[in-house]
KEKE-3310 file (N, C-alpha, C; in steps of 0.2 Angstrom, whole numbers, plus 5000, padded with zeros to 4 digits):
npx = (5004:5003:5004:4995:5000:4997:5004:5019:5014:5018:5026:5019:5006:4994:4984:4972:4959:4950:4946:4943:4942:4950:4950:4942:4939:4946:4950:4963:4980:4993:5011:5014:5002:4988:4979:4970:4964:4969:4964:4971:4973:4978:4982:4979:4983:4989:4989:4999:5000:5010:5015:5013:4998:4983:4970:4966:4959:4950:4954:4951:4937:4929:4928:4933:4943:4959:4974:4991:5000:4992:4985:4979:4974:4975:4985:4987:5001:5006:4995:4981:4966:4951:4937:4925:4933:4934:4922:4924:4933:4929:4934:4947:4955:4962:4956:4954:4947:4942:4940:4939:4934:4923:4917:4918:4922:4924:4922:4929:4931:4919:4922:4935:4948:4954:4970:4976:4983:4978:4964:4964:4969:4959:4949:4954:4954:4941:4935:4925:4924:4920:4925:4938:4949:4955:4972:4978:4979:4965:4958:4961:4962:4976:4988:4994:4984:4974:4980:4981:4968:4964:4972:4965:4953:4959:4960:4949:4933:4927:4914:4898:4892:4879:4863:4854:4841:4824:4818:4806:4797:4796:4806:4817:4817:4822:4835:4853:4863:4880:4894:4908:4924:4940:4950:4942:4936:4948:4953:4942:4943:4957:4956:4947:4953:4964:4957:4953:4965:4975:4978:4971:4973:4970:4978:4978:4982:4986:4992:5000:5001:5007:5021:5026:5018:5022:5036:5035:5028:5037:5048:5043:5042:5056:5060:5052:5057:5070:5070:5060:5048:5033:5033:5025:5015:5016:5030:5035:5029:5032:5046:5046:5040:5049:5060:5054:5052:5064:5067:5057:5057:5048:5036:5039:5040:5036:5025:5030:5025:5031:5040:5047:5050:5062:5065:5078:5076:5066:5052:5040:5023:5011:4995:4984:4969:4960:4950:4946:4947:4956:4974:4991:5005:5023:5036:5052:5065:5064:5069:5082:5081:5079:5069:5065:5067:5058:5046:5045:5045:5033:5024:5025:5022:5009:5002:5004:4996:4983:4981:4981:4993:5002:5015:5016:5028:5029:5020:5023:5030:5030:5034:5028:5014:5006:4991:4981:4967:4963:4963:4950:4943:4941:4940:4943:4948:4949:4962:4964:4975:4988:4991:5006:5010:5013:5009:5000:4998:4986:4982:4974:4961:4967:4963:4957:4958:4954:4967:4976:4991:5005:4997:4988:4973:4973:4972:4975:4982:4976:4979:4972:4980:4981:4986:4986:4989:4997:4993:4999:5012:5017:5018:5007:5015:5026:5018:5012:5023:5029:5020:5020:5033:5032:5023:5031:5042:5035:5029:5041:5050:5064:5070:5070:5080:5091:5091:5085)
npy = (4994:5011:5028:5042:5058:5075:5086:5097:5114:5126:5142:5148:5143:5133:5124:5116:5113:5098:5097:5089:5072:5061:5048:5033:5023:5007:5008:5006:5013:5022:5025:5042:5045:5056:5058:5067:5084:5098:5113:5128:5144:5151:5144:5129:5112:5098:5081:5067:5049:5040:5028:5013:5004:5000:5011:5010:5016:5031:5045:5058:5065:5074:5091:5092:5100:5100:5098:5103:5093:5081:5065:5059:5048:5030:5019:5003:4995:4988:4980:4974:4980:4976:4971:4983:4995:5000:5013:5031:5038:5051:5056:5052:5060:5070:5083:5101:5114:5127:5145:5148:5147:5133:5117:5110:5094:5091:5096:5106:5097:5097:5093:5096:5099:5114:5123:5124:5137:5145:5145:5152:5164:5168:5170:5181:5191:5192:5185:5175:5157:5156:5167:5165:5159:5143:5136:5124:5106:5098:5110:5115:5128:5139:5148:5158:5160:5167:5178:5184:5186:5195:5206:5208:5217:5230:5232:5237:5230:5217:5221:5213:5201:5207:5201:5193:5200:5194:5183:5181:5166:5162:5167:5162:5149:5149:5152:5149:5142:5143:5137:5148:5146:5142:5151:5161:5166:5170:5180:5189:5192:5198:5209:5217:5218:5226:5238:5241:5243:5250:5267:5271:5279:5286:5291:5299:5298:5301:5292:5294:5282:5281:5281:5269:5260:5262:5259:5245:5240:5241:5233:5221:5209:5205:5204:5194:5183:5182:5181:5172:5175:5185:5203:5212:5224:5224:5222:5235:5242:5236:5239:5253:5255:5250:5258:5270:5267:5266:5280:5284:5277:5274:5269:5257:5251:5244:5244:5239:5236:5248:5252:5256:5247:5247:5242:5235:5230:5224:5215:5211:5210:5203:5205:5192:5186:5172:5157:5153:5164:5180:5180:5184:5182:5183:5192:5190:5200:5210:5222:5219:5213:5211:5216:5205:5194:5198:5197:5183:5178:5183:5177:5164:5163:5167:5157:5146:5151:5151:5138:5133:5130:5136:5138:5141:5148:5156:5166:5174:5187:5199:5216:5227:5230:5227:5229:5224:5230:5233:5223:5218:5227:5238:5256:5264:5263:5261:5253:5241:5239:5227:5219:5216:5227:5244:5250:5250:5249:5253:5248:5252:5251:5255:5268:5278:5295:5312:5324:5338:5343:5353:5364:5359:5350:5333:5315:5302:5287:5283:5280:5278:5279:5273:5275:5267:5270:5268:5280:5282:5279:5284:5300:5312:5320:5311:5300:5306:5310:5298:5292:5302:5299:5287:5289:5297:5289:5279:5287:5291:5279:5278:5283:5273:5264:5272:5274:5285)
npz = (5000:4996:5001:4995:4995:4999:4988:4988:4992:4991:4997:5012:5010:5017:5016:5005:4993:4988:4972:4960:4956:4946:4945:4951:4965:4963:4950:4938:4939:4932:4934:4938:4933:4932:4947:4954:4956:4965:4973:4977:4986:4975:4964:4954:4957:4951:4956:4954:4952:4963:4961:4951:4949:4958:4962:4978:4988:4992:5002:5004:4998:4984:4987:5000:5012:5014:5024:5022:5023:5022:5019:5004:4996:4994:4986:4979:4976:4961:4959:4951:4942:4950:4959:4966:4976:4993:5000:4999:5013:5023:5035:5036:5029:5035:5036:5037:5046:5038:5035:5022:5004:4999:5004:5020:5027:5040:5057:5071:5086:5099:5112:5116:5126:5132:5133:5150:5154:5144:5147:5159:5154:5146:5155:5162:5153:5150:5139:5129:5125:5112:5106:5103:5092:5090:5089:5091:5092:5085:5086:5099:5111:5113:5124:5116:5106:5113:5116:5104:5101:5110:5106:5094:5094:5092:5079:5066:5066:5055:5043:5044:5033:5022:5023:5010:5001:5002:4989:4976:4974:4961:4954:4962:4958:4946:4948:4951:4963:4967:4975:4980:4972:4979:4973:4968:4980:4987:4978:4980:4993:4994:4986:4993:5005:5001:4998:5010:5018:5011:5006:4993:4978:4962:4947:4931:4913:4896:4882:4866:4854:4842:4840:4845:4838:4825:4826:4829:4818:4809:4813:4817:4809:4807:4820:4825:4817:4821:4835:4838:4843:4845:4843:4854:4862:4876:4881:4878:4887:4900:4899:4899:4912:4921:4919:4924:4937:4943:4944:4952:4966:4976:4971:4969:4981:4997:5012:5027:5042:5052:5044:5028:5013:5002:4985:4976:4964:4950:4950:4939:4940:4929:4925:4921:4913:4916:4914:4927:4934:4939:4938:4943:4936:4938:4931:4934:4939:4929:4925:4921:4909:4891:4877:4869:4878:4888:4881:4878:4890:4896:4886:4889:4903:4902:4894:4903:4913:4908:4906:4919:4925:4932:4945:4962:4965:4954:4955:4966:4975:4967:4963:4957:4947:4931:4922:4909:4903:4891:4881:4882:4878:4886:4890:4900:4917:4935:4942:4955:4969:4970:4984:4993:4986:4980:4969:4953:4936:4924:4908:4893:4880:4863:4854:4840:4841:4840:4842:4848:4839:4838:4836:4827:4823:4823:4819:4830:4837:4852:4870:4886:4901:4918:4934:4949:4966:4982:4993:5006:5005:4993:4986:4978:4969:4966:4960:4949:4942:4939:4930:4920:4915:4910:4900:4892:4888:4881:4870:4864:4860:4858:4869:4878:4874:4876:4889:4896)
capx = (5000:5007:5000:4996:5000:4996:5011:5021:5009:5022:5027:5013:5000:4994:4978:4969:4952:4950:4941:4941:4945:4950:4950:4938:4942:4946:4953:4970:4983:5000:5015:5013:4995:4985:4973:4965:4966:4968:4963:4973:4971:4980:4983:4977:4988:4987:4992:5000:5001:5017:5017:5008:4994:4976:4968:4962:4954:4950:4953:4948:4932:4929:4925:4936:4948:4965:4980:4997:5003:4987:4984:4973:4972:4979:4986:4990:5006:5007:4989:4977:4959:4946:4931:4925:4936:4929:4920:4929:4932:4931:4937:4954:4958:4965:4953:4955:4941:4944:4935:4940:4928:4923:4914:4923:4918:4925:4922:4932:4927:4916:4924:4942:4950:4959:4976:4975:4985:4973:4958:4966:4970:4952:4945:4957:4953:4934:4933:4922:4927:4918:4928:4945:4950:4961:4977:4981:4976:4958:4955:4962:4965:4982:4988:4995:4978:4970:4984:4979:4961:4964:4974:4961:4949:4962:4958:4941:4929:4925:4907:4895:4889:4872:4859:4851:4834:4819:4817:4800:4798:4796:4813:4822:4817:4826:4842:4858:4868:4886:4899:4914:4930:4945:4953:4938:4936:4954:4953:4938:4946:4963:4954:4944:4959:4968:4953:4952:4971:4979:4975:4972:4971:4972:4980:4977:4986:4985:4998:5000:5004:5010:5028:5027:5015:5027:5042:5033:5026:5044:5053:5040:5044:5063:5060:5050:5061:5077:5069:5055:5042:5030:5034:5019:5015:5018:5037:5037:5026:5037:5052:5044:5038:5055:5064:5051:5052:5071:5067:5052:5057:5043:5031:5041:5042:5030:5025:5030:5024:5033:5046:5046:5055:5063:5067:5083:5075:5059:5048:5034:5017:5007:4989:4981:4963:4959:4943:4944:4948:4962:4980:4996:5011:5028:5042:5057:5071:5062:5073:5088:5079:5078:5063:5064:5067:5052:5040:5045:5043:5026:5020:5026:5018:5002:5000:5003:4991:4977:4981:4981:4999:5007:5017:5016:5034:5028:5015:5024:5036:5030:5035:5023:5009:5003:4985:4979:4960:4962:4962:4943:4939:4940:4942:4945:4946:4954:4964:4965:4982:4989:4994:5007:5013:5011:5007:4998:4997:4981:4982:4967:4960:4970:4957:4959:4955:4957:4971:4980:4998:5008:4991:4983:4969:4975:4969:4981:4980:4977:4977:4972:4984:4979:4991:4983:4995:4996:4995:5002:5019:5018:5014:5005:5020:5029:5014:5011:5030:5030:5015:5023:5039:5030:5021:5037:5045:5031:5028:5047:5053:5071:5072:5071:5086:5096:5090:5084)
capy = (5000:5017:5033:5048:5064:5082:5089:5104:5119:5133:5146:5151:5139:5128:5120:5116:5110:5093:5099:5084:5066:5059:5041:5031:5017:5001:5010:5005:5019:5021:5030:5049:5047:5061:5056:5072:5091:5102:5120:5132:5151:5154:5140:5122:5108:5091:5076:5061:5043:5039:5021:5009:4999:5001:5016:5006:5020:5039:5047:5065:5066:5081:5096:5091:5104:5096:5101:5103:5086:5076:5059:5060:5041:5024:5015:4996:4995:4982:4976:4975:4982:4970:4973:4990:4997:5003:5019:5036:5040:5058:5057:5050:5065:5076:5089:5106:5118:5133:5150:5150:5144:5126:5114:5106:5089:5090:5103:5104:5093:5101:5091:5097:5102:5119:5123:5128:5144:5148:5146:5157:5170:5170:5173:5187:5195:5193:5182:5168:5152:5157:5173:5164:5153:5138:5134:5118:5100:5098:5116:5117:5135:5139:5154:5163:5162:5171:5185:5186:5188:5201:5211:5209:5223:5236:5233:5238:5223:5216:5221:5207:5201:5209:5196:5194:5201:5189:5182:5177:5159:5161:5169:5157:5143:5150:5154:5143:5144:5139:5139:5151:5142:5145:5156:5167:5169:5173:5186:5194:5194:5202:5215:5220:5220:5232:5244:5243:5244:5255:5274:5271:5285:5284:5297:5297:5302:5297:5291:5293:5276:5281:5279:5261:5256:5263:5255:5238:5238:5241:5228:5215:5203:5203:5203:5187:5179:5182:5179:5166:5177:5191:5209:5215:5231:5223:5223:5242:5245:5234:5243:5260:5255:5248:5265:5275:5264:5268:5287:5285:5270:5272:5266:5250:5249:5242:5246:5233:5239:5255:5253:5256:5242:5249:5236:5237:5225:5225:5209:5214:5206:5204:5202:5188:5183:5165:5155:5153:5171:5184:5178:5188:5179:5188:5192:5192:5204:5212:5227:5216:5209:5214:5216:5198:5190:5199:5194:5176:5176:5184:5172:5157:5163:5168:5151:5142:5153:5149:5131:5132:5126:5141:5136:5146:5152:5160:5171:5177:5192:5204:5222:5231:5226:5230:5226:5226:5229:5235:5217:5216:5233:5244:5262:5268:5260:5262:5246:5240:5237:5220:5220:5223:5232:5251:5253:5246:5252:5250:5249:5252:5251:5260:5271:5284:5301:5319:5327:5344:5343:5359:5368:5356:5344:5327:5309:5298:5281:5286:5275:5281:5276:5274:5272:5267:5270:5269:5287:5281:5279:5288:5306:5314:5322:5305:5296:5310:5310:5291:5292:5306:5296:5281:5292:5300:5283:5276:5291:5291:5273:5278:5285:5266:5262:5277:5274:5292)
capz = (5000:4995:5002:4990:4999:4996:4985:4990:4989:4990:5003:5015:5008:5022:5014:4998:4992:4983:4967:4955:4956:4939:4945:4956:4969:4959:4944:4938:4938:4930:4937:4936:4930:4937:4951:4956:4956:4971:4972:4983:4985:4969:4958:4954:4958:4949:4960:4951:4956:4965:4959:4946:4953:4958:4967:4983:4993:4992:5009:5003:4993:4981:4991:5006:5013:5017:5026:5017:5025:5022:5014:4999:4994:4995:4980:4980:4971:4957:4959:4944:4944:4951:4962:4968:4982:4999:4999:5002:5021:5023:5041:5036:5025:5039:5034:5042:5046:5035:5033:5014:5000:4998:5010:5024:5030:5047:5061:5077:5091:5105:5119:5116:5132:5130:5138:5156:5153:5139:5151:5164:5150:5143:5161:5164:5147:5149:5133:5129:5121:5105:5103:5102:5087:5093:5084:5093:5090:5086:5088:5105:5112:5117:5127:5111:5103:5118:5115:5097:5101:5114:5101:5088:5094:5090:5072:5065:5065:5048:5043:5043:5026:5022:5020:5003:5001:5000:4982:4975:4973:4954:4953:4965:4954:4940:4950:4952:4968:4966:4980:4977:4972:4983:4970:4968:4987:4988:4974:4983:5000:4994:4983:4998:5010:4998:4998:5017:5021:5007:5004:4986:4974:4955:4943:4924:4908:4890:4878:4859:4853:4836:4840:4846:4833:4819:4827:4829:4811:4805:4815:4820:4806:4808:4827:4826:4814:4825:4842:4838:4847:4842:4846:4856:4866:4883:4882:4879:4894:4905:4899:4901:4919:4924:4919:4928:4944:4945:4946:4958:4969:4981:4968:4968:4987:5001:5019:5032:5049:5052:5039:5020:5010:4995:4982:4971:4958:4948:4948:4936:4939:4923:4926:4916:4914:4915:4915:4934:4938:4937:4941:4942:4936:4939:4927:4939:4937:4922:4924:4918:4903:4885:4874:4867:4884:4891:4877:4878:4897:4896:4882:4893:4909:4900:4892:4909:4917:4905:4907:4926:4927:4936:4951:4967:4965:4948:4957:4972:4975:4963:4966:4953:4942:4925:4920:4902:4902:4884:4877:4883:4876:4892:4888:4906:4923:4940:4944:4962:4970:4972:4990:4997:4981:4981:4962:4948:4930:4920:4901:4890:4873:4859:4850:4836:4843:4838:4847:4845:4839:4835:4834:4822:4825:4820:4822:4833:4841:4859:4875:4893:4906:4925:4939:4956:4970:4989:4995:5012:5004:4987:4986:4971:4964:4963:4956:4942:4938:4936:4924:4914:4913:4906:4894:4888:4885:4876:4865:4860:4862:4858:4876:4882:4872:4878:4896:4898)
cpx = (5004:5002:5001:4995:4999:5003:5013:5016:5012:5022:5020:5007:4999:4988:4976:4963:4953:4945:4939:4945:4944:4949:4945:4941:4941:4949:4961:4974:4990:5004:5015:5007:4991:4979:4968:4968:4964:4968:4966:4971:4973:4980:4980:4983:4986:4992:4993:5001:5008:5020:5011:5004:4986:4974:4963:4957:4955:4949:4950:4944:4933:4925:4929:4942:4953:4971:4986:5000:4998:4988:4978:4970:4977:4979:4990:4994:5006:5001:4986:4970:4955:4940:4931:4929:4932:4928:4924:4927:4934:4935:4945:4958:4962:4963:4954:4949:4943:4939:4935:4934:4929:4921:4919:4919:4919:4925:4926:4928:4925:4919:4932:4943:4956:4965:4974:4977:4980:4966:4959:4966:4963:4948:4947:4955:4945:4932:4930:4925:4926:4922:4935:4945:4957:4965:4980:4977:4969:4955:4956:4965:4971:4983:4990:4989:4974:4974:4982:4972:4960:4967:4970:4957:4952:4961:4951:4938:4927:4917:4904:4892:4881:4868:4855:4844:4830:4818:4810:4802:4799:4803:4818:4822:4821:4834:4846:4863:4874:4891:4905:4920:4935:4948:4949:4937:4942:4955:4948:4940:4952:4961:4951:4949:4963:4964:4953:4959:4974:4975:4976:4969:4974:4973:4980:4981:4984:4991:4997:5004:5007:5017:5029:5024:5019:5033:5040:5031:5033:5048:5050:5042:5051:5064:5058:5054:5068:5075:5064:5049:5040:5032:5027:5020:5018:5025:5039:5034:5030:5043:5051:5043:5045:5060:5061:5052:5059:5071:5062:5052:5052:5037:5033:5043:5035:5031:5026:5030:5025:5038:5043:5052:5056:5067:5072:5082:5068:5056:5041:5029:5013:5000:4986:4974:4962:4952:4941:4945:4955:4968:4985:5003:5017:5034:5047:5063:5070:5066:5080:5087:5078:5071:5061:5063:5060:5046:5040:5043:5035:5022:5020:5021:5010:4998:4999:4998:4984:4976:4980:4987:5004:5008:5016:5022:5033:5023:5017:5030:5036:5030:5030:5019:5007:4997:4982:4971:4958:4960:4954:4939:4938:4943:4946:4943:4951:4956:4965:4972:4982:4993:5000:5010:5009:5009:5005:4996:4991:4982:4975:4967:4964:4964:4959:4955:4958:4960:4974:4987:5000:5002:4987:4979:4971:4972:4975:4978:4981:4975:4977:4976:4981:4984:4987:4989:4993:4998:4999:5010:5021:5014:5012:5010:5024:5025:5013:5018:5031:5026:5018:5029:5037:5027:5026:5041:5041:5030:5035:5051:5061:5074:5074:5078:5092:5096:5089:5076)
cpy = (5006:5023:5039:5054:5070:5084:5095:5109:5126:5136:5149:5148:5133:5123:5120:5112:5105:5095:5094:5078:5063:5051:5039:5024:5011:5002:5008:5011:5017:5026:5037:5050:5051:5058:5061:5079:5094:5109:5124:5139:5154:5150:5133:5118:5101:5086:5069:5055:5042:5032:5018:5004:5000:5006:5012:5010:5028:5041:5054:5066:5073:5085:5097:5096:5101:5100:5100:5096:5080:5070:5060:5053:5036:5020:5008:4995:4988:4978:4978:4976:4976:4973:4980:4990:5000:5011:5024:5037:5047:5060:5056:5055:5070:5082:5094:5111:5125:5138:5151:5146:5136:5122:5110:5100:5087:5096:5101:5101:5098:5099:5092:5101:5108:5119:5127:5135:5148:5150:5152:5164:5173:5173:5180:5193:5196:5190:5176:5163:5153:5163:5171:5158:5149:5136:5127:5112:5100:5104:5119:5124:5135:5147:5160:5165:5167:5178:5188:5189:5194:5207:5213:5215:5229:5237:5234:5231:5223:5217:5215:5207:5203:5204:5198:5195:5195:5189:5179:5170:5158:5162:5164:5151:5143:5152:5148:5146:5140:5142:5142:5146:5146:5151:5162:5170:5173:5180:5192:5197:5199:5208:5220:5223:5226:5238:5246:5245:5250:5262:5274:5277:5283:5291:5294:5301:5298:5297:5290:5287:5275:5279:5272:5258:5256:5258:5247:5236:5237:5235:5221:5208:5200:5201:5195:5182:5177:5178:5173:5168:5184:5197:5212:5222:5230:5224:5230:5245:5242:5238:5250:5260:5254:5255:5270:5273:5266:5275:5288:5278:5269:5269:5258:5247:5246:5244:5239:5236:5246:5257:5253:5252:5244:5243:5238:5232:5227:5218:5211:5209:5208:5201:5198:5185:5176:5163:5154:5159:5174:5181:5183:5185:5184:5187:5194:5195:5207:5218:5225:5213:5214:5213:5208:5193:5191:5196:5187:5174:5177:5179:5165:5157:5164:5161:5146:5144:5151:5142:5129:5128:5130:5138:5142:5151:5158:5166:5175:5182:5197:5211:5228:5227:5230:5226:5229:5225:5230:5229:5215:5222:5239:5250:5266:5264:5262:5255:5246:5237:5230:5220:5215:5228:5239:5254:5248:5250:5249:5252:5248:5251:5256:5262:5277:5289:5307:5322:5333:5343:5349:5363:5366:5350:5338:5320:5304:5292:5282:5280:5279:5276:5277:5271:5273:5266:5270:5275:5287:5282:5283:5294:5308:5316:5316:5301:5299:5309:5303:5290:5296:5303:5290:5284:5294:5294:5280:5280:5292:5285:5273:5280:5278:5264:5266:5278:5282:5293)
cpz = (5000:4996:4997:4994:4995:4994:4989:4987:4989:4997:5005:5014:5013:5020:5007:4998:4987:4978:4963:4956:4949:4939:4951:4959:4964:4952:4944:4936:4936:4934:4934:4933:4935:4940:4952:4955:4962:4969:4978:4982:4979:4963:4959:4954:4956:4954:4956:4955:4957:4962:4954:4950:4952:4964:4972:4987:4992:4999:5009:4997:4990:4986:4998:5006:5017:5019:5021:5018:5025:5017:5010:4997:4995:4988:4981:4974:4967:4956:4952:4946:4945:4954:4965:4975:4987:4997:5002:5010:5022:5030:5041:5032:5028:5037:5039:5041:5044:5033:5026:5011:5000:5004:5014:5027:5037:5051:5068:5082:5097:5112:5120:5122:5130:5135:5144:5156:5149:5143:5155:5160:5148:5149:5162:5159:5146:5142:5134:5125:5114:5102:5102:5097:5089:5087:5085:5090:5091:5088:5095:5106:5116:5119:5121:5107:5107:5117:5109:5097:5105:5110:5095:5088:5092:5082:5071:5063:5058:5048:5041:5036:5027:5019:5014:5005:4999:4992:4981:4972:4965:4951:4956:4961:4948:4941:4951:4957:4968:4971:4977:4977:4977:4980:4969:4975:4989:4984:4978:4989:4999:4991:4989:5003:5007:4999:5006:5020:5017:5006:4997:4983:4966:4951:4935:4919:4902:4886:4870:4857:4846:4835:4840:4840:4826:4820:4826:4822:4807:4806:4817:4816:4807:4815:4828:4823:4818:4832:4843:4842:4844:4846:4848:4860:4873:4885:4882:4885:4900:4905:4902:4909:4923:4925:4924:4936:4947:4947:4952:4962:4974:4978:4968:4975:4991:5008:5023:5039:5049:5048:5032:5017:5003:4991:4976:4965:4956:4946:4946:4936:4933:4924:4920:4918:4912:4916:4922:4937:4936:4941:4939:4942:4936:4935:4932:4936:4930:4920:4920:4911:4897:4882:4872:4873:4888:4887:4878:4885:4898:4892:4886:4899:4907:4898:4898:4913:4914:4906:4914:4928:4930:4943:4956:4967:4959:4949:4963:4971:4971:4966:4963:4948:4936:4923:4914:4901:4895:4879:4877:4880:4881:4889:4894:4912:4929:4943:4952:4964:4972:4978:4990:4992:4982:4974:4957:4942:4926:4913:4898:4883:4869:4854:4846:4839:4840:4843:4843:4845:4835:4832:4829:4825:4821:4823:4824:4837:4848:4864:4882:4897:4913:4930:4946:4960:4978:4992:5002:5011:4997:4987:4979:4966:4961:4958:4949:4938:4935:4930:4918:4911:4908:4900:4889:4884:4880:4870:4861:4863:4862:4865:4880:4880:4875:4886:4899:4898)
residu = (MET:THR:ASP:VAL:MET:VAL:PRO:SER:LEU:GLY:GLU:SER:VAL:SER:GLU:ALA:THR:VAL:SER:THR:TRP:PHE:LYS:LYS:PRO:GLY:ASP:ALA:VAL:ALA:VAL:ASP:GLU:MET:LEU:CYS:GLU:LEU:GLU:THR:ASP:LYS:VAL:SER:VAL:GLU:VAL:PRO:SER:PRO:VAL:ALA:GLY:VAL:LEU:ALA:GLU:ILE:LEU:ALA:PRO:GLU:GLY:THR:THR:VAL:ALA:ALA:SER:ALA:ARG:LEU:ALA:ILE:VAL:THR:GLU:GLY:ALA:THR:ALA:THR:ALA:LYS:ALA:PRO:GLU:PRO:LYS:ALA:GLU:ALA:ALA:ALA:ALA:VAL:ASN:SER:PRO:GLY:ALA:GLY:PRO:GLU:THR:LEU:THR:PRO:ARG:LYS:ASP:VAL:GLU:ASP:ALA:PRO:ALA:ALA:LYS:LYS:ALA:MET:ALA:GLU:ALA:GLY:LEU:SER:ARG:ASP:GLN:VAL:GLN:GLY:SER:GLY:ARG:ASP:GLY:ARG:VAL:MET:LYS:GLU:ASP:VAL:ALA:LYS:ALA:VAL:ALA:ALA:PRO:ALA:ALA:ALA:PRO:ALA:PRO:ALA:ALA:VAL:PRO:ARG:ALA:PRO:VAL:PRO:ALA:ASP:ASP:ALA:ALA:ARG:GLU:GLU:ARG:VAL:LYS:MET:THR:ARG:LEU:ARG:ALA:THR:ILE:ALA:ARG:ARG:LEU:LYS:ASP:ALA:GLN:ASN:THR:ALA:ALA:MET:LEU:THR:THR:TYR:ASN:GLU:VAL:ASP:MET:SER:GLY:ILE:MET:GLY:LEU:ARG:ASN:GLU:TYR:LYS:ASP:VAL:PHE:GLU:LYS:LYS:HIS:GLY:VAL:LYS:LEU:GLY:PHE:MET:SER:PHE:PHE:VAL:LYS:ALA:CYS:THR:HIS:ALA:LEU:LYS:GLU:ILE:PRO:GLU:VAL:ASN:ALA:GLU:ILE:ASP:GLY:GLN:ASP:ILE:VAL:TYR:LYS:ASN:TYR:VAL:HIS:MET:GLY:VAL:ALA:VAL:GLY:THR:PRO:SER:GLY:LEU:VAL:VAL:PRO:VAL:VAL:ARG:ASP:ALA:ASP:GLN:MET:GLY:PHE:ALA:ALA:ILE:GLU:LYS:LYS:ILE:ALA:GLU:LEU:GLY:LEU:ARG:ALA:ARG:ASP:GLY:LYS:LEU:SER:MET:ALA:GLU:MET:GLN:GLY:GLY:SER:PHE:THR:ILE:SER:ASN:GLY:GLY:VAL:TYR:GLY:SER:LEU:MET:SER:SER:PRO:ILE:LEU:ASN:PRO:PRO:GLN:SER:GLY:ILE:LEU:GLY:MET:HIS:LYS:ILE:GLN:ASP:ARG:PRO:VAL:VAL:VAL:ASN:GLY:GLN:ILE:VAL:ILE:ARG:PRO:MET:MET:TYR:LEU:ALA:LEU:SER:TYR:ASP:HIS:ARG:ILE:VAL:ASP:GLY:LYS:GLY:ALA:VAL:THR:PHE:LEU:VAL:ARG:VAL:LYS:GLU:ALA:LEU:GLU:ASP:PRO:ARG:ARG:LEU:LEU:MET:ASP:ILE)
# end
């Protein structure tokens, strides 16, 4: 018998939800054949069979939330498919009770004895057992948990969810209620956290895309022939932002408690829409890369994102983000920060518009740019200067080559 364990989920990820089983008990499996798929806060993780044999038992049915070290199933090595194997046993899945999306099959026991020191601390603080979340075995409350609960009131309490208004029976019969996926719940939580925490402000500008479009049309064929990748607009925006971030480093920084952490590198997050939600893979050390390397990396990450193959490492550590709503036709928007980052640039649709150039009205391909920033760390002057530098670099791409 060989245990099928939860694979490594990446830094700071402690649990996942079993979304789909591709095999059922009694099915023959080959080595590295996919048994099931797990869904974490950010990515989907496929679980391969460690050995060839028969899937003897599923310990974590679909919908179960499991810890990072949990057993998922048992495979009988070298066996051949025969009769139906035992039914799944949810209690063996080492499930954890999580406030995230997805149903849990187990809840903490009610007869768990809390730590004596924790009981004393709760009594002294005037807290009831329901006001403290236990981190010990089976939900046991420890002294440290009480300290956290005492400190919690210092923060503003989260507003309770507003109950939905009554719906006529006629309408209810035509509605469908679906549980949020972990990814969607995480997106919702993180975006709301960003609004609650950061002092977000957005500044706007517009850019004449004539220079980039002319340069791209002139060199796109020879660029693709030499580098094996198409010359898109994104590499120009990444390069323009990396140059601007060097001049305005606070847009590339983050707040950590009472400190400001300035980063002497640029890990560029590139927001990608996928069928399951928005993800932000990271182009690491983008400031050290050329146009071809940036285009190749973005193409690779975009493909992996759409296929749900991104690893946790590929989505962590970003210092600034670019979001392109223009691919969907958006003309203007105010992007929300990707915590703990202090800046995000929103690209939009390129649209022919009349503009005044040297006293003459001409038609030019224009794009609105939006920079949302954390006003706690970035002043208005810095934000506007950053956006102007991006505009200047995009309108005259030669500046990027000369680093000015």
